[in-house]
N, C-alpha and C positions, 0 to 999 in steps of 0.2 A: 301731671306734676312730676318732675324728676327728683329722685332722691339719689344720694351718693352711696356707692358701695365699692368694695374691693374688686368685684368681678361683675360680669353681666350675665347671670344664669338664665337659662331658658324658662319661659313662663309655662304654667300648666296648660295653656291652650295650644302649645306646640309651635308657636310662631317664632320663638327664640328671641323675642323682643320684650323688654320690660321698660320701666321708667326710671332705671337707675343708671347713673353715670359711672363708667369704669374709672379706676384710679388714674390711668393714663390720660384720660380727658381732663380729669381734675388737675393733674400736674400741668397740663398744657394751659388750662384756664388760669392757673395761678402763676404761670411762668412770666407773665407780663406785670411789670412794676405798676403801671397805671391801674390795672384791675385790682391789684393788692391795695393800692392807695384808696380806691373806691370803697372796697370792703372795710378798710381801716376807718375811713371817715364816717361811713354809715354806722359802723359798730359804735364808734365814739359818740355820735349824736343820738343814737337809739330812737330815732323818729324819722319820718320822711324828710328828705333834704332837697332843697332846690338845686337844680343842676348848675346854676350859676355859682352858688356857694361852693359846691363840690369842685367845679373847675378851678376856682380861685385857690382853694386849698391844695389841690393836686399840683397846680402850676407852682405854687410857693414851695412845696416839698421838693419837687423836681429841680427847681432852680436854687434851692436852699436860701430862700428869701422869706421875709415876713409877708403875710397876705397883703398888707397895705402897700408893699413895694412892687407887687405884680402889675405889669403894664396891661393895658387892654388887649394889645396884640398877643401877649403871652397867654392871657386868659382865653382869648378867642381860639388860639391854636389848640389848647387843651380841650376846650368846650367842644369844638368840632370833632376832634378825635374821639372824645368820650361818646358823643351823640351818634356818630356814624359807625363806630367800630366796637368800642369796649363795652358800653352799656347794653347794646343788643346781644353781644356775646354772653355777658353775665345773665341777661334775661332768658336767653335760650337755654342756659344751664339751670334756670330756675333758682338762681342765687339772689336776684333782685327782682322787684316789681318796678317797672319804669314806664312813665308816661312822658309827655312832652315837657313837663315842668319839674317833676319830683321823682326821687329814687328812694326806695326803702328795701331793706333786706327781707328776704323771706325766711320762713322757719328752716328751710334746707341750708341756709348759709351757716347756721350753727354747726352743721356736720363737717364744715371745712376746717374747723379748729385743729383736728388731728393732723391735717396736712400742713398746718402753718406753725409747726414747732420751730421757732427761730432760735438759732444758736449764735451768740455773738462771736465775731471773728477772732477775738482774743481768748476764747475759752476752750477747754477740752470738751469734746462731745461727751454727753452723759454716758453713753454706752461704753466708751473707753474708760471713763472714770470708774464706773461700777465694775468693770473687768479688773482694773487695778485694785480696787477695794476688795474684790473677791479673792484675788491673789494674796493680798496681805492677810486676809482672814484665814485662807487655807494654810499659809505658812505658820500662823499662830496656832491653829488647830493641830497641824502636823507636829509642831514643836511640843505641844501638850501631850499628844499621843506617844511621841517618842521620848518623852520626859526630858527634853532638852531645855525647855523653858522652866525656870524655877517656879514652883507653886507655894513656896514657903511664905513669901511676902504677899503675893496675889494668888488666891486660890483659882482652881480651874474654872469655877463658875464665874469668877470675876473677869477672867480673860474672855470667856464666852459672852458675858454681858457687855464688855468693851467692844467686841466685834459687832454684836447686834446693835449697840448704841451708835457705832459709826455708820452703819447702814441706815438706821432710823434718822439720824441727824442729816445725812446726805439726802435722803428722800425728802425731808422737809425743805431743805434748801432748793432742791430740784423743783418741787411743786411751786414754791414761792417765785423762783426765777421764771418758770414757764408762765405763770399767771401774769407776771409783770411784763413779759416780753410778747404777749399776744397782740395781734392787731386789734386796734380799738381801745387799748388800755392806756396808751400814752398820748401826749399832745402830738408828737411827730411819730410817723410810722417807724418801726424798727428797721 
């Protein structure tokens, strides 16, 4: 059974092989939209899913249609691709358990969440946001140290509380947005 890791360290027996996927293989695995759709659908259903239902939903998402509007040819094209390529790839990575009829996520699939941090195209990456927030906090703290910022109306502790409060509020928004944008959390995949 493969587990997911940042690297692929040597095992104690000296073979240099273990059962962990390196990050590069994980990114390759997740680079395909159909495979991400499979993970999304399986997470959303949270039980074994029939391959036919999976194929219908993946086709609908790819074609931006309702499931009822997907033609049998569109469904069959996705079904064939899933069965011959994508599901075996996910199964070899031990992300899903797959037989001829049903697919279900394995426990190892939960470890993919850290690699699936989805940032909407119209938002600022959180790293950049926190860097800017740290810069603002540093300017405020420097202003207090240099006595440039007046402390008569707002004491130093008030300014420090404001900076910490901004970081805390930002962290709460960050966590809520990340949970909302995860695969399997919404009707349609992000």
